[in-house]
N, C-alpha and C positions, 0 to 999 in steps of 0.2 A: 504495500502500498503505500502513496506516496508521501509523505510527509508533509504537513502547510507551512513548518517553517525549518529551516535547516542548515547547519555551519556553511559562511560564506567562504570558503578559504584562500579568497583573491584579497578578503579585510584584511585593513594593515592599524597597528594599537596608534591611535590616535591622543590620544590623553590618559594621563593616571587619572583618578577618582580618588579622592581624597587626599589621605594624608599618607608616608610609607608604613609599615611595620616598625620599622625604627623611631620614626616621630613618635610613633603611639606604644614605643616602648614596649611590643609583643613580640619583638625578637632581636637579637642581639647577633647576627650574621647575615651574610650578604647572599647567601643562597639556599636560602628557605622561608624565604619570607611571604608571606601572603599578601598579594597584589589585588586590585580591583583596576579594569580600563576597560576606558569607553573606544570599542574600533571607529572605526571613518565610517560603516555603512550605520551606525546606531545601536547595534550589539552591545553586548557586556563581556568581558574577559573575566573569570575568578579563578585565580590559582588560591589552594587551599588544603589542607588536609584533606584524603581521601576518605570519605568516612561513611562509605557506603554500608561497608562488613556491620562496623559498628551498630548502624543504626536499621538495617534492613527487616533484623524480625521484629519490629515495633513502630513502622510508618504507621500514620495517621490514617485511616479510612481516607480514599481517593487517590492517594500519593504512591506514583507507581514509579520508578525508574528503569529507566530501556535496559537495554542490553547493552550498548552501546553510550551511556550515561552513567555520569558516578554522582554520590550524595556529595558535596565537597562543605567542607566547615572552616571558617573564618570568626576573626574574634569580633564581637560585637560593637568595640568600640570603633572599629575600621570602617563598617560600614557607617556608624552613626558619622563619621567625619567625611564620607564622601557624600551626604546630605546635603551638600551645597552647589556641589558641584553634576547634583543631578535635578534635571526639568521638573515642573510638573508636569500631570499627565492634561 
């Protein structure tokens, strides 16, 4: 079945949303920092810890994770710091 949305592999990273993990004091190293980035097509890329297996047996009703998807967790402070960079609907 064709998906209504899929990743555009030609999209480029446009700008970081919010502050870096180091600025938020949730990481001390440069090679494993969570990130939130807006792509030039408006989509959002998130780098975080893969928690798919940790949560797979307790997902809320209606939440599904496809075979090619992962549940990614980032610090709440990181998302809150990005609020100012995210346009209202």
